Structure formats: C-alpha cells, structure tokens
VOLO-160853 format. One record per residue (C-alpha): x, y, z. Coordinates in steps of 0.25 Angstrom, whole numbers, padded with zeros to 4 digits, always signed. Each point is the difference from the previous one (the first is absolute). Example, Ala and Ser with C-alpha at 12.3 -4.5 7.8 and 13.67 -1.06 7.14 Angstrom:
BEGIN
+0049-0018+0031;+0006+0014-0002;
//
This chain:
BEGIN
-0016+0050-0007;+0002-0003+0015;+0008-0013+0002;-0006-0010+0009;+0008-0008+0010;-0004-0015+0004;+0006-0008+0011;+0007-0012-0005;-0009-0008+0010;-0012+0003-0009;+0006-0005-0013;-0005-0014-0002;-0011-0006-0008;-0009+0009-0009;+0008+0012+0005;+0013-0006-0005;-0006-0003-0013;-0005+0014-0001;+0013+0007+0002;+0007-0010-0009;-0009+0003-0011;+0002+0015+0002;+0015-0002-0001;-0001-0009-0012;-0009+0011-0007;+0011+0010+0002;-0001+0005+0014;+0012+0004+0008;+0001-0003+0015;+0010+0000+0012;+0000-0014+0006;+0008-0008+0010;+0009-0010-0008;+0008-0011+0006;+0011+0009+0004;-0004+0015+0000;-0011+0009-0005;-0001+0001-0015;-0007+0009-0010;-0006-0010-0010;-0007-0002-0013;-0003-0010-0011;+0013-0003-0007;-0009-0003-0013;-0005+0015+0000;+0011+0009-0006;-0007+0012+0003;-0001-0004+0015;+0015-0003+0000;+0003+0013-0006;-0008+0007+0011;+0007-0007+0011;+0013+0005-0006;-0005+0014+0001;-0006-0001+0014;+0013-0006+0006;+0009+0010-0008;+0007-0012-0004;+0012-0001-0011;-0008-0004-0012;+0012-0009-0005;-0001-0009+0013;-0009-0012-0001;-0009-0003+0012;-0001-0013+0008;-0013-0008-0004;-0008-0009+0010;-0005-0013-0006;-0009-0011+0005;+0008-0011-0007;+0010-0003-0010;-0011-0001-0010;-0003+0015+0001;+0015+0002-0004;-0002-0008-0013;-0012+0009-0003;+0010+0012-0001;+0008-0006-0012;+0011-0006+0009;+0005-0013-0004;+0004-0010+0011;+0006-0014-0001;-0006-0011+0009;+0012+0000+0008;-0001+0015+0003;-0015-0001+0003;+0004-0012+0010;+0011+0009+0007;-0010+0012+0001;-0011-0009+0006;+0011-0004+0011;+0003+0014+0004;-0014+0006-0001;-0009+0005+0007;+0010+0008+0007;+0005+0015+0001;+0010-0003-0011;-0001+0008-0013;+0006-0007-0012;+0005+0008-0012;-0003-0008-0013;+0002+0002-0015;-0012+0007-0006;+0003+0004-0014;-0015+0002-0005;-0001+0013-0007;-0015-0001+0003;+0004+0003+0015;+0010+0010-0003;-0008+0010+0009;+0003-0010+0012;+0015-0003-0003;+0003+0014-0005;+0010-0006-0010;+0008-0008+0010;-0005-0013-0006;-0002-0006+0014;-0010+0001+0012;+0000-0003+0015;-0011-0009+0004;-0005-0005+0014;-0010-0010+0005;-0003+0006+0014;-0001-0009+0012;-0014+0007+0004;-0013-0007+0000;-0010+0011-0003;+0010+0006-0010;+0001-0013-0008;-0015+0000+0000;+0000+0014-0006;+0010-0003-0011;-0008-0012-0004;-0011+0010-0005;+0009+0012-0004;+0011-0007-0007;+0014+0006+0001;+0001+0013+0007;+0011+0010+0001;+0004+0003+0014;+0010+0010+0003;+0002+0005+0015;-0010+0011+0004;+0009+0012-0001;+0006+0010-0009;+0013-0005-0006;+0011+0003+0009;-0009+0002+0012;-0002-0010+0012;-0011-0010-0003;-0013+0002+0007;-0001-0008+0013;-0015+0002+0002;-0012+0006-0007;+0002+0014+0006;+0014+0001-0006;-0005-0006-0014;-0011+0011+0000;+0011+0011+0002;+0005-0005-0013;-0012-0003-0008;-0012+0006+0007;-0012-0002-0009;+0008-0003-0013;-0003-0015+0002;-0014-0007+0001;+0002-0006+0013;+0009-0005+0012;+0000-0013+0007;+0005+0002+0014;+0008-0011+0007;+0006+0009+0011;+0014+0003+0001;+0010-0009-0009;+0014+0000+0003;+0005-0012-0009;+0013+0001-0008;-0002+0001-0015;+0001-0013-0008;+0012-0007-0003;+0004+0002-0015;+0006-0011-0009;+0002-0002-0015;-0003-0013-0006;+0011-0005-0009;-0002-0014-0006;-0004-0009+0011;+0007+0008+0011;-0002+0013+0008;+0009+0012+0002;-0002+0009+0012;-0002+0015-0004;-0005+0005+0013;-0001-0006+0014;-0013+0002+0006;-0012-0007+0008;+0003-0014-0004;+0013-0009+0000;+0002-0009-0012;+0006-0014+0002;+0014-0002-0006;-0006-0011-0009;-0007+0010-0009;+0011+0010-0001;+0010+0001-0012;
//
C-alpha cells in the first residue's frame, strides 16, 4: 500500500466525511492536531489502538491521549462525570489542555492499560472538531517513535511511518508546544505538565 497525502485545504465537505469514515472503520492516519502532528485512529477499535502502539514503538503500559468532540464522547467510554465536572470542562475546552480523568471501565482496558484513567482533549480546531463528530473519540499520540522528536511536517512523519499508515494530511510545518496536561480531582484541576495553554487559577486545586 502506498500512502496518499492530502493538503489540509482540501479536507472539507464530502472529503472530510470520507476520511472520517475511513478512520472510524479502522484506518490509521497522520494528521495535524490542535498542537502538533499526531498519528491517529479510532479509540473504539482495539486492533487499531494496538497497531498504533506497535507503529510508534510505544511502551505498551502507557495510555495515549484521546481527542474528543465533546464531553458526551467521554461519557461513551464508561467515564462518570458529575454535573459540576462537566461544567468545569466546558469552561476550559476547546483548548490545548489534556485532562486526565478516572476511567475504570474494564471494557476499555486496552485504552487505559490498567491505569484506570485516561487523558482527554477537545481541540480548539474547527476542521478537527468536524472530523471527531463523525469518527468519535480517537487516540492521537504525537507522530514519532517513542523517545524521538515529534514530526514537524509530513516529510518527517514519513521518515517514521512511510507507507505503514493509510494517509497523511499536510498542514505544512507545525511548531506548537505540546498540550498542557492536568488531572481532574473533584471539581478542580491539578497541573501535571505545562504546555500550550495557561489555565486560570480559579480552576486549579
């Protein structure tokens, strides 16, 4: 299989629906996220998730960040959120803020890898949100081998993955910082990693 490359400028309308359906059905792609390039696939497909672990040479015990279109998609993964927690998340998203949330469902052990928690993000990116409405939750680790530098453009991503993914979406060079990572504890957040977004003190524990 020879991977195709599509300019991001072409990803709209019917084309966006087409690639979203491919990802929903198990395809793996390298795409621009709201921060850097990610290698993505459906979080609801355990075979796709395991394949991404192998492609990235990722430690199999480490969960991957998930991109979601809304808090509703988090609930579909067996996560329980209070009304207050949903309100808090709605105030900080969409944003390059990844939130670690308790996710004890054994059905999704292939996602949380026994850690009983997962990191979610609603990206501040219009085309990506439209994609997520169709695909549902996707795993979206950075496009690189574990321990190596994240790909800044499609050429660097191809050096890692070549034709092992179905397609690439090209948005030119991306230099954004990785997302800020926080943990949801009750009705407050605890910063685990500083990154692309600053969080108001009112939300912090």
